C-alpha positions in Angstrom: -0.1 -0.1 -0.4 1.3 3.3 -0.4 2.6 5.1 2.3 1.6 8.3 3.6 3.5 10.9 2.4 6.5 12.2 4.7 5.0 15.7 5.1 6.1 17.4 8.7 3.1 17.0 11.1 2.8 18.6 14.3 1.0 16.1 17.2 -1.0 17.8 19.5 -2.0 15.1 22.5 -4.7 16.6 24.4 -4.6 15.6 28.2 -5.9 12.6 29.6 -6.6 11.5 25.9 -3.7 8.6 26.2 -6.0 5.0 26.3 -5.6 5.5 30.1 -4.4 2.0 30.8 -4.4 2.5 34.7 -7.7 4.2 34.7 -9.3 1.6 32.8 -7.5 -1.4 34.9 -8.8 0.3 38.3 -12.3 0.7 37.2 -14.6 -1.9 38.4 -15.1 -4.5 35.7 -18.5 -4.3 33.8 -19.6 -6.5 31.2 -22.7 -6.0 28.4 -24.5 -8.8 29.3 -24.8 -7.6 32.9 -23.8 -8.6 36.3 -22.6 -12.0 35.8 -18.5 -12.3 35.8 -16.5 -12.8 32.8 -15.3 -16.3 34.0 -19.1 -17.4 34.8 -20.4 -16.2 31.7 -17.8 -17.9 29.5 -18.3 -21.0 31.2 -21.9 -20.7 30.9 -21.2 -20.1 27.0 -19.2 -23.5 27.4 -15.9 -21.3 26.0 -12.4 -20.4 27.7 -11.9 -17.1 27.3 -8.4 -14.8 28.1 -7.0 -11.6 28.0 -3.3 -10.5 27.9 -1.1 -7.6 26.0 0.9 -7.9 23.3 4.3 -5.8 22.5 4.0 -4.8 19.1 7.2 -4.4 17.0 6.8 -0.8 17.4 6.5 -0.8 21.0 2.9 -0.5 21.7 1.4 -2.3 24.6 -1.7 -3.6 23.0 -4.8 -5.9 24.5 -5.7 -8.8 23.3 -8.6 -11.1 24.1 -9.1 -14.7 22.7 -12.3 -17.3 23.0 -11.6 -21.0 22.6 -14.1 -23.4 22.7 -14.0 -25.8 25.7 -13.5 -29.1 24.0 -10.4 -30.7 24.0 -10.7 -31.7 20.5 -8.6 -29.3 17.8 -10.1 -26.2 16.7 -12.2 -26.1 13.3 -9.9 -23.0 12.3 -8.5 -20.0 13.6 -10.5 -16.4 13.2 -8.3 -13.5 13.7 -10.9 -10.5 14.3 -10.3 -7.0 13.9 -13.1 -4.4 15.3 -14.3 -1.4 14.0 -14.1 2.6 14.7 -14.3 3.5 18.2 -15.3 0.2 19.0 -12.8 -2.5 21.3 -12.7 -6.2 21.8 -14.1 -6.3 25.2 -17.8 -5.5 24.7 -20.8 -6.0 22.4 -18.1 -7.3 20.0 -17.2 -10.1 22.1 -20.8 -11.6 21.2 -19.7 -12.7 17.7 -16.2 -14.4 19.0 -18.2 -16.3 21.9 -20.8 -17.6 19.3 -18.1 -18.6 16.9 -15.9 -20.5 19.8 -19.2 -22.4 20.5 -19.2 -23.6 17.1 -15.6 -24.7 17.5 -13.6 -21.9 16.1 -10.3 -20.3 18.2 -10.7 -16.6 17.8 -8.2 -14.0 18.4 -8.4 -10.0 18.4 -6.8 -7.2 19.9 -7.9 -3.4 20.6 -5.9 -1.3 17.8 -3.8 1.4 18.3 -6.1 4.0 20.5 -8.6 2.1 21.0 -9.9 0.1 24.0 -7.2 -0.9 26.2 -4.6 -0.3 23.9 -2.0 2.4 23.7 -2.1 5.5 21.9 -4.5 8.8 22.0 -8.0 8.0 21.7 -9.6 7.4 18.4 -6.5 8.5 16.8 -4.9 6.1 14.3 -2.0 8.1 12.4 -1.5 5.7 10.3 -3.5 2.4 9.2 -0.6 0.5 7.6 1.4 0.8 11.1 -2.2 -1.1 12.4 -1.7 -3.7 9.9 1.7 -4.3 10.5 0.9 -4.7 14.5 -1.9 -7.0 13.8 0.0 -9.5 11.4 2.8 -9.3 14.0 0.0 -10.4 16.6 -1.7 -12.9 14.3 1.7 -14.0 13.6 2.0 -15.2 17.2 -0.8 -17.2 17.3 0.0 -19.2 14.5 3.2 -20.3 15.9 1.9 -22.0 18.5 1.9 -25.9 17.6 -1.3 -26.7 18.7 -2.5 -24.3 15.7 -0.5 -26.2 13.5 -2.3 -27.0 10.3 -5.5 -25.6 11.1 -7.4 -23.1 8.5 -6.8 -19.2 9.2 -9.6 -16.9 8.7 -9.9 -13.3 8.7 -12.7 -11.4 10.3 -13.6 -7.9 9.8 -16.4 -5.3 11.1 -17.0 -2.0 9.4 -13.4 -0.5 9.3 -12.2 -4.0 10.5 -13.0 -4.9 7.4 -10.7 -2.6 5.5 -8.0 -3.5 7.5 -8.5 -7.2 6.7 -7.8 -6.2 2.9 -4.9 -4.5 4.2 -4.0 -7.3 5.9 -4.4 -9.7 2.9 -2.3 -7.3 0.8 0.4 -7.2 2.8 0.3 -11.4 3.5 -1.1 -13.1 0.8 -0.8 -16.3 1.3 -0.9 -16.0 5.3 -4.8 -16.9 5.3 -7.1 -19.1 3.7 -10.3 -17.1 3.8 -12.0 -13.7 5.0 -15.6 -12.5 6.4 -16.1 -9.1 5.7 -19.0 -7.8 7.5 -20.3 -4.1 6.3 -16.6 -3.5 5.4 -15.5 0.4 4.8 -14.0 0.2 1.6 -15.6 3.5 1.1 -16.8 5.9 3.6 -20.4 6.3 2.3 -21.3 10.0 0.7 -24.0 10.3 3.6 -21.7 10.5 6.2 -18.4 11.9 4.5 -17.9 15.5 5.2 -18.9 17.8 2.2 -17.1 20.4 0.2 -15.7 23.1 1.2 -15.5 21.3 4.6 -13.6 18.4 3.6 -11.0 20.5 1.7 -10.6 22.6 5.0 -9.9 19.7 7.1 -7.3 18.5 4.7 -5.5 21.8 5.1 -5.7 21.9 8.9 -5.6 17.8 9.8 -1.7 18.6 9.0 -0.9 20.8 12.1 -3.9 19.3 14.5 -4.6 15.5 13.5 -5.7 14.8 16.9 -8.3 17.4 17.0 -12.0 15.8 18.0 -14.1 18.5 15.5 -14.8 16.6 12.3 -18.8 17.2 11.8 -20.2 14.0 11.7 -23.9 12.5 12.9 -23.7 10.2 15.9 -22.8 6.8 13.9 -24.1 4.6 17.0 -27.8 6.2 16.0 -27.1 5.4 12.5 -25.9 1.8 13.2 -28.2 0.2 15.6 -31.6 -0.5 14.6 -33.3 -1.7 18.1 -34.2 1.1 20.4 -33.4 -1.1 23.6 -29.8 -2.1 22.5 -28.3 1.4 22.2 -28.3 2.3 25.8 -26.1 -1.0 26.0 -23.8 0.4 23.5 -23.9 3.5 24.9 -22.4 1.7 28.2 -19.5 0.7 27.0 -16.7 2.3 29.0 -14.1 2.3 26.5 -16.8 3.5 23.6 -15.3 6.8 21.8 -18.2 8.6 21.3 -16.5 12.2 20.4 -16.2 13.6 17.4 -13.8 11.8 14.9 -10.1 13.4 14.9 -9.0 15.1 11.9 -5.6 12.9 11.8 -8.3 9.8 11.6 -10.7 10.8 9.5 -8.0 12.1 6.5 -6.8 8.3 7.5 -9.5 6.4 6.8 -10.1 8.7 4.0 -6.8 7.9 2.5 -7.0 4.5 3.0 -10.8 4.2 1.7 -9.7 6.0 -1.8 -7.0 3.3 -2.0 -9.3 0.3 -1.5 -11.5 1.6 -3.9 -9.0 1.0 -6.7 -7.7 -1.5 -5.5 -10.9 -4.4 -5.5 -9.8 -6.0 -8.6 -6.8 -7.0 -6.6 -8.8 -8.8 -3.8 -7.5 -12.8 -4.2 -8.5 -13.9 -1.0 -11.7 -16.2 -0.5 -14.1 -14.4 1.2 -17.8 -13.7 2.2 -19.2 -9.9 2.6 -22.0 -9.6 3.8 -24.0 -6.0 4.3 -27.2 -4.5 4.9 -29.4 -2.3 2.6 -30.1 0.3 4.7 -26.3 0.9 6.0 -25.8 4.3 5.7 -22.5 4.2 7.5 -20.5 2.1 5.1 -22.0 1.5 1.6 -23.5 -1.6 0.3 -22.9 -0.8 -2.9 -19.4 -0.8 -2.4 -19.6 -4.6 -1.4 -21.2 -5.4 -4.4 -18.4 -3.9 -6.0 -15.6 -5.6 -4.1 -17.8 -8.9 -5.1 -17.9 -8.6 -8.8 -14.5 -6.6 -9.3 -12.3 -9.2 -6.9 -10.1 -12.0 -8.8 -11.3 -14.4 -5.9 -12.3 -17.3 -7.4 -14.4 -18.6 -4.3 -16.7 -15.4 -3.2 -20.0 -15.0 -1.5 -22.0 -11.7 -1.3 -25.3 -11.1 0.9 -27.6 -8.5 1.0 -29.8 -8.2 3.8 -32.9 -6.3 3.2 -33.8 -3.2 5.6 -30.3 -4.0 7.8 -28.5 -1.7 9.0 -24.6 -1.0 10.1 -24.5 -3.1 13.6 -25.7 -7.0 12.0 -24.4 -8.6 14.2 -25.6 -6.9 17.7 -27.7 -4.1 16.7 -30.7 -5.8 14.9 -33.3 -7.8 16.0 -32.1 -11.2 17.3 -33.9 -13.0 14.6 -31.5 -11.2 12.0 -28.7 -11.4 13.7 -29.3 -15.2 13.9 -29.9 -14.7 9.6 -26.3 -13.6 9.5 -24.6 -15.7 11.7 -26.3 -19.1 9.9 -24.9 -17.3 6.1 -21.4 -16.9 7.9 -21.2 -20.6 8.8 -23.8 -21.8 6.1 -22.8 -25.2 4.2 -26.0 -24.3 1.7 -23.6 -22.7 -1.0 -20.2 -23.8 -2.5 -19.3 -20.4 -1.9 -16.5 -19.6 0.4 -17.9 -19.7 4.3 -16.4 -21.0 7.3 -18.2 -24.2 7.4 -16.4 -25.1 4.8 -13.2 -26.2 6.7 -15.5 -28.3 8.8 -14.1 -31.8 8.3 -10.8 -31.0 6.6 -8.8 -29.8 9.2 -7.9 -33.3 10.7 -7.4 -35.0 7.4 -4.6 -35.4 5.4 -6.0 -36.0 1.9 -9.2 -35.9 0.7 -10.6 -36.9 -2.8 -13.3 -35.1 -4.5 -15.0 -37.0 -7.4 -17.4 -34.5 -9.6 -20.6 -37.3 -10.1 -22.3 -35.0 -12.1 -19.3 -34.1 -14.7 -17.7 -37.3 -14.6 -16.9 -37.3 -18.4 -15.1 -34.1 -17.5 -12.6 -35.7 -14.9 -12.9 -38.5 -13.2 -11.1 -37.6 -9.7 -9.2 -34.8 -8.1 -7.0 -35.2 -5.2 -6.0 -32.6 -2.7 -3.1 -32.4 -0.2 -4.7 -30.9 3.1 -2.2 -30.7 5.2 -1.6 -26.8 4.4 -5.5 -27.2 4.2 -5.7 -25.3 0.9 -8.9 -26.7 0.6 -10.4 -24.0 -1.2 -8.1 -25.1 -4.6 -11.2 -27.4 -5.2 -13.8 -25.1 -5.5 -12.3 -24.2 -9.0 -14.4 -27.4 -10.1 -17.6 -26.4 -8.7 -19.3 -24.9 -11.3 -22.6 -25.0 -10.8 -24.9 -25.0 -7.3 -26.3 -28.1 -9.1 -23.9 -30.5 -9.4 -23.2 -32.9 -7.2 -19.9 -34.3 -5.4 -18.9 -37.1 -3.7 -16.6 -36.6 -0.8 -13.8 -39.6 0.0 -11.7 -38.5 3.0 -8.3 -40.5 4.5 -5.5 -40.4 6.4 
């Protein structure tokens, strides 16, 4: 990715805007699900949760979490998750990795710079490129664990996290087997983007006051969550950044999304992209463009009529279940997480195309590196039937 020009930038850090680790650690632990302790809640859900700190190569202390199945069997895959702007991994974001851990996946995430309990000025992201470096370093540290060797590895990003996942894919093309992109911020919607001439004014002054929280935007929480009863829950997040966006962050996100908009054709990772038709924070039409332009052989697009930006928390529970089911569904031959089930514990499997037996009789794939997605190039129609033989 093209790096930001090396112009002189004056960083003015407001008092008490450091991601205030000591204050957060001293505060009484509260959780979005209520009074139940985190340990008891995870036990109730049948998962194992942990939290720690990771020191990035540039010296930042980044808060991390993991959510693992409690089963003694190997996980079905590893899911590396990235949260959205102003969010963190300790509040409502947890509902998704908890669900995925219950489904047998090992999930990992961190608070990016300036978010949650990690180092940095609150909600200030001076360089997304450096955030990508932090994330790859953390994810690589997980991959080195011998007990996770050979498991499928997926990226999972919401909103800004979806954009970061695509940038991570570009930076490490062979590092991941697939991606789940939920309302990805491949382009900032014109409905919330600063209008001319305000945008030009902001560009000019952002070089001198990058941390100034002045960008005029409407409350993203109100535009993201449909169920009124869930809005107070989201607002109670002690780590939530609810002020106006900082100049430097907005300019960096505009730069990144402009870049991504020109790079959609270079996306080659298998992916599923999910978006609500009523999303006014990120543009569902850009998700359509991603699906149409990406050169990935295996890709799935889901657009949900009437759903808003927060599809995995802010919607009615029935809608959330629909989205979750699609993320893990086996109902189509496109990329989904469920496709990895059964492949991770076998070394080699054979696919026989029954419907097109004259085209080829048998294809054998080595699954030790879990490149199972290669077989999808043979699956040209959804009505083709396939016979799967698996053996050690």
